[in-house]
C-alpha positions in Angstrom: 115.3 11.3 35.1 115.4 14.3 32.8 111.8 13.3 31.7 110.7 13.1 35.3 112.1 16.4 36.3 110.6 18.1 33.2 107.2 16.7 34.0 107.6 17.5 37.7 108.6 21.2 36.8 105.8 21.5 34.4 103.2 20.2 37.0 104.5 22.8 39.5 104.3 25.6 37.0 100.9 24.6 35.9 99.8 24.5 39.6 101.2 27.9 40.2 99.3 29.3 37.1 96.2 27.7 38.2 96.6 29.3 41.6 97.5 32.7 40.4 94.5 32.6 38.0 92.2 31.6 40.9 93.7 34.5 43.1 93.2 37.0 40.3 89.6 35.9 39.8 88.9 35.9 43.7 90.7 39.4 43.9 88.6 40.8 41.2 85.3 39.7 42.6 86.3 40.7 46.2 87.7 44.0 45.1 84.5 45.0 43.1 82.3 44.2 46.0 84.5 46.4 48.2 85.2 49.4 46.1 85.2 52.7 47.5 83.5 55.5 45.4 84.7 58.9 44.5 83.7 61.7 46.6 82.5 63.5 43.5 82.4 62.6 39.8 85.6 63.2 38.0 83.9 65.6 35.8 83.4 67.9 38.6 87.2 68.8 38.5 87.2 72.4 37.5 87.9 73.3 33.9 89.4 76.5 35.0 91.4 77.2 38.3 94.2 79.4 39.3 95.8 80.5 36.1 94.8 77.5 34.2 92.1 77.0 31.7 91.3 73.6 30.5 89.8 71.8 27.4 88.5 68.2 27.4 89.9 65.8 25.0 88.0 62.6 23.9 90.4 59.6 23.6 90.3 57.1 20.9 88.0 54.1 21.5 90.9 51.7 21.5 92.7 53.5 24.0 89.6 53.7 26.4 89.1 49.9 25.9 92.6 49.1 26.7 92.7 51.2 29.8 89.5 49.4 31.0 88.9 52.3 33.7 85.5 52.8 35.1 85.8 56.5 34.7 88.4 58.9 33.3 89.1 62.5 32.3 91.7 63.9 29.7 92.1 67.6 29.6 94.7 70.0 28.1 95.1 72.9 30.4 96.7 76.2 29.3 98.2 78.9 31.4 98.2 82.6 30.9 101.2 82.5 28.6 99.6 79.7 26.5 101.7 76.9 27.7 100.0 73.5 27.9 99.9 70.5 30.0 97.9 67.5 29.6 96.0 65.8 32.6 94.9 62.3 32.5 93.0 60.8 35.5 91.5 57.3 35.7 89.4 55.7 38.4 89.4 52.0 39.1 86.7 50.7 41.3 88.1 47.5 42.1 89.5 45.1 39.4 92.8 43.9 41.0 94.0 42.7 37.6 93.4 46.2 36.0 95.9 48.3 38.1 97.1 50.5 35.4 100.5 50.4 33.9 102.6 53.5 34.3 104.3 55.6 31.7 107.4 53.6 32.3 105.7 50.7 30.5 103.4 52.5 28.1 105.9 54.9 26.6 108.6 52.5 25.6 105.9 50.0 24.3 105.0 52.8 21.9 108.5 53.2 20.7 109.6 56.1 23.0 113.0 56.2 24.6 113.3 56.8 28.4 116.0 59.7 28.9 115.3 60.2 32.7 113.4 58.7 35.6 113.3 60.1 39.0 111.5 59.5 42.4 110.5 62.9 43.8 108.7 64.0 46.9 106.6 67.3 47.5 106.9 69.3 50.7 104.7 67.0 52.8 106.9 64.0 51.8 104.4 62.4 49.4 106.3 60.8 46.4 105.7 60.8 42.7 107.5 60.0 39.7 109.0 62.1 37.1 110.0 60.8 33.5 111.4 62.3 30.4 110.8 60.4 27.0 111.9 61.2 23.6 110.7 59.9 20.0 112.1 61.4 16.8 111.6 65.1 17.4 109.3 64.9 20.3 110.2 64.9 24.0 107.6 64.5 26.9 108.2 65.2 30.6 105.6 63.2 32.8 104.7 63.4 36.4 102.9 60.3 37.5 101.5 58.7 40.7 98.6 56.7 42.2 96.1 57.2 45.0 94.9 53.8 46.8 92.1 54.9 48.9 93.3 58.4 49.1 97.0 57.5 49.9 99.7 58.5 47.5 101.5 55.6 46.1 104.2 55.3 43.3 104.9 52.2 41.1 102.6 49.6 39.7 104.1 46.8 41.8 103.9 48.6 45.2 100.3 49.7 44.4 99.4 46.1 43.5 101.1 44.7 46.6 99.3 47.2 48.9 95.9 46.6 47.1 96.4 42.7 47.6 97.3 43.1 51.1 94.0 45.1 51.8 92.0 42.3 50.1 93.5 39.6 52.1 92.7 41.6 55.3 89.0 41.7 54.1 89.2 45.4 53.2 88.6 47.0 49.9 89.5 50.0 48.0 89.7 51.9 44.7 92.7 53.4 42.6 93.1 56.7 41.0 95.9 57.1 38.6 97.2 60.8 37.7 99.4 61.6 34.9 100.5 65.2 33.9 102.4 65.6 30.7 104.3 68.6 29.3 106.2 69.3 26.1 109.9 69.2 26.8 111.2 69.5 23.5 112.8 72.9 23.9 113.7 73.1 27.7 113.2 70.0 29.9 113.8 72.1 33.0 111.2 74.6 32.0 108.8 71.9 31.2 109.4 70.4 34.6 108.8 73.9 36.4 105.5 74.2 34.4 104.3 70.9 35.3 105.2 71.3 38.9 103.2 74.6 39.3 100.1 72.8 37.6 100.6 69.9 39.9 100.7 72.2 43.1 97.6 74.0 42.0 95.8 70.6 41.0 96.2 68.5 44.0 94.0 70.2 46.6 91.2 69.8 44.0 92.0 66.1 43.5 91.5 65.5 47.1 88.1 66.9 47.0 87.3 64.0 44.5 89.5 60.9 45.2 88.2 58.1 47.5 88.5 59.0 51.2 88.5 56.1 53.5 87.6 58.4 56.5 84.0 59.1 54.9 83.5 56.6 52.2 81.6 53.4 52.8 82.3 50.0 51.2 79.8 49.5 48.3 78.5 46.7 46.3 78.5 48.6 43.0 80.9 50.9 41.1 80.1 53.6 38.5 79.0 52.5 35.2 82.1 52.2 32.7 82.3 55.0 30.1 
């Protein structure tokens, strides 16, 4: 009886694995064919705005390959006092399986300890996540969120579920991932205030670039991967 139960459970698990693999393959193909493009290229995000002056950073090839994004920008912006924040934005034109991991996954995998994690909301009620990570003498404050077809979402699981629901309804979409990082080694509260000032200045500019379902049309192609 034990052998029978073992083989029965194994057969069920293999069936579930095969079904999941088929769904992921189908979802990737379907989402690719129904991707919604950016309104404008990511590179058109101003390098200078308000009090901020930015400098583009080239990421290592292994990081770019691991992210598997269709497009990305990484810039360090400085305010008039010389304080820095790093902005990382990626665009995924489909590819259900490649909804990016958030910092709650990536930082600990790289040896960072999570000191704080909070769900915040701006004046409009749109939510985003705040993290503080430490590693040896370093401490980072991170603000993080997704856009699914221009709508703000937080959390990899909720974004993936929302995306899957759209695919099952025959719709499509694209995902934009946004991460703002500030050095919090000396003063986490000051780092948060600094990052928040940048976020508030940045978001109106992002909304001119991210996919907009009221104007964007479903397309059979996506931008060439970088």
